[in-house]
N, C-alpha and C positions, 0 to 999 in steps of 0.2 A: 506574567502571562501564562495562561493555561494551555498546555499542548497535549493532545492525545495522539499516540502513534499506534496504528494498526499494522502489525508485521505481515510477512508473507505466508505461504502455504505451509501450515503445520509447524512452523519454526519461529522461535522468539528470541532465543539467547544471543543470536548473531547481531541483534539490534541493541543489546545492553550498552556497549561502549558509547554508541551515538547518543542514546537517551541520557546516559550519565553525564556526558560532556555538556549536553544542553542544560541539564539540571544544574550543573556546576556554574553555569552562566546566569543562574537566577530564575530560570523558567520552572513552572510547576508542571512536571512531565509525568504522564501516565503511559506506560507501555502496556497496551491491551494484550489479552490472550490471543494466540494465533488462530486465524480461521482454520478449521479442520482439526485443531488440537482437541484432546479429550475434554469434554465439558460443554463448550459452545456448540450451537447448531452447526452441522457440517456444511450446510448450504450458505453461499455468500449473501443471498438476499435475506435469509432468516438471521444470519449473523448481524447484518447491517441494521435490521429492524430492532434486534435486541440492543444493539449499541445505541440506537436513537432513543430508545426508552430510557436507558441509563443516563444519557446526556440531558434529556428533558427533565429527569428526576433530580438532577444535581442543582445545587444552589447557584453556581456560577456558569456563565456560558463558556464555550470553548473558543479560545482566540485563534487556534490553529488545529485542524484535524489533518493528520498526515496518514496516507495510506501507501503501503509499499507492495508493489507487485500485485498479487491477488488481493491483498489487503486494500488496494486502491479501489477495487470494485465495491467492497464492503463499506469502505469509508464514504464513497459517493452515495450509496444507498442511505446510509445514516444521515448524511448532510441533507438529503432530499426529504427525509421523513421527520426531521426534528422541527420543533416550533420555530417560527421566524426569529432570527437573532441569536439562536442557541449555538450555531456554528458560524463564526464570523469569516473564517478563511479555510480553504480546503487546498491541500497540496497532494497531488497524485504523483508518486515516484515510480517509474517503470510500470505504468499502468497496463493491465491486461484486460481482455484478450482481443486482438485485432481480428477482423473478419476472416482473413486467410488461415487462421489457426483454430477456428471454432469447431473442431472435432477432436476427440480424445487422442487419436493417433498422432495428428499433427502437433497438438499441444505438447504431448509427451516427447515427441521428437525434438521440438525446440528446447524443451527443458533440458534434455540430455546434451544438446549442442551448447547451451548456455553454460552448463556445468564445466565444460572444457576450458572456459575462460576464467573460471574462479580458482582461487588458491586452494590447495588440498586441505589446508587447515579449516576452511569454511565447511567442507563436506564433513570433516571430523566433528565439528560443532553441531551441524544440523542433523546428522544421522541419529543421535539419541532422541531428538524431538520427533523425527519422522517415525521412528520405531514405536514411540508411545502413541502417536496418532493412529498408526496401523494402515494397511493398504485399503481397507474398506472405506474409512473416513476420507482418506486422501483421494480416492477415486470419486467419491461423492462430491468432494470439493472441486475437483477438476471439471466434472460434468456441470456443476452449477456455474463455474467460471465461464465455460463455453456458452452457456445459455443466457448469461447476464451481459447485456451490451451497454457499455458505458455511454456511448453516444445517445442512447435512449434515456438514460438516467440523468445525465448532467443538465438538460434543459430545466429540470425541476429543482436544481440547486441554486439557492440565492446567495450563497457564500462567494466571496472573491476567490477565484480559482488560479492556481499555479500548476502547470504540468511540467514535470522534470523527466528528461530523457537521458539515460546513461549512454555515452557515445558507443560503447561496445556492448550492445544488448541484442542477444540472439532471439529473445522471446517477443519483444515488442519493437517494431520498427520506428525509425525517426518519423516516417510519413504518418503513422497512426497517431503518435504523440502530438505531432504538429497539427493534425486534423482536429483532435480533441480540443486543443488550445484555440485554434482558429474559429471553430464553430461557436465558442463561447467568448470570443474576443479576449481570451485569457493570455497570461504570460507563459511563454515556453522557455524553459531553462535547459540547456544541454551541458552535461557535466563531462568535460574532456577526460578520456582515459578510464572512465568508470564502467563497470559491468552491471548486469541486471540486479545484482545483490546490493548495489549501492543503497545506503551509506556504509556498508561493512568495510572496515579498515580505513575509513575516511571520516572519522567523527568530527574533526576540526572543520573541514569544509562543509559538512552537513550543518553544524551549529552556526557557521557563518551565514549560510543560506537562510536558515530559519530566522535568525535575527533580522536579516534583511527583509524578509517577507512580513515580519511582525511590525516593522516600523510604520 
């Protein structure tokens, strides 16, 4: 099974353990570059368009496209723009950005609050990635996230949808995740005890969920 994972804002290394665990179970896993990181287009819509081009150019379709946090928005754009059948399933984990947070100050405020729930070791892992991305690209990324509304993108996605909400998520509310799932008659999964950065530190449960979705 071919699985593509789009990580969160400017950070990638925190997803390595989850991707490696899934690969160890026999999946063909690609961990994409992070939105906002040096290289890819800083805007989520442009990133998603570039990802769609890469998926269409590949020989094999994607069995599951996973988007984490801000990466969920880019993954949804990609799934919307690919040729029919190229993305079979789409999983959005901790999807952003709900209407109440669609300005830079509110979004940054929620990001800071969410950081208080995360282990200190996560910040130590993410800081080098954010430094490489730089404040200008990260600010461009956040502005693009506030302007890109998932509820407007998902109607154009033909792939089977799963929405995953971390129980302790200060950035995305349960109500918004449930709304995204309900509007598409999709499955909503709530991960008990998880924070916005899930699946960080929880590779086994992530791999279990992916295997379940792929069945």
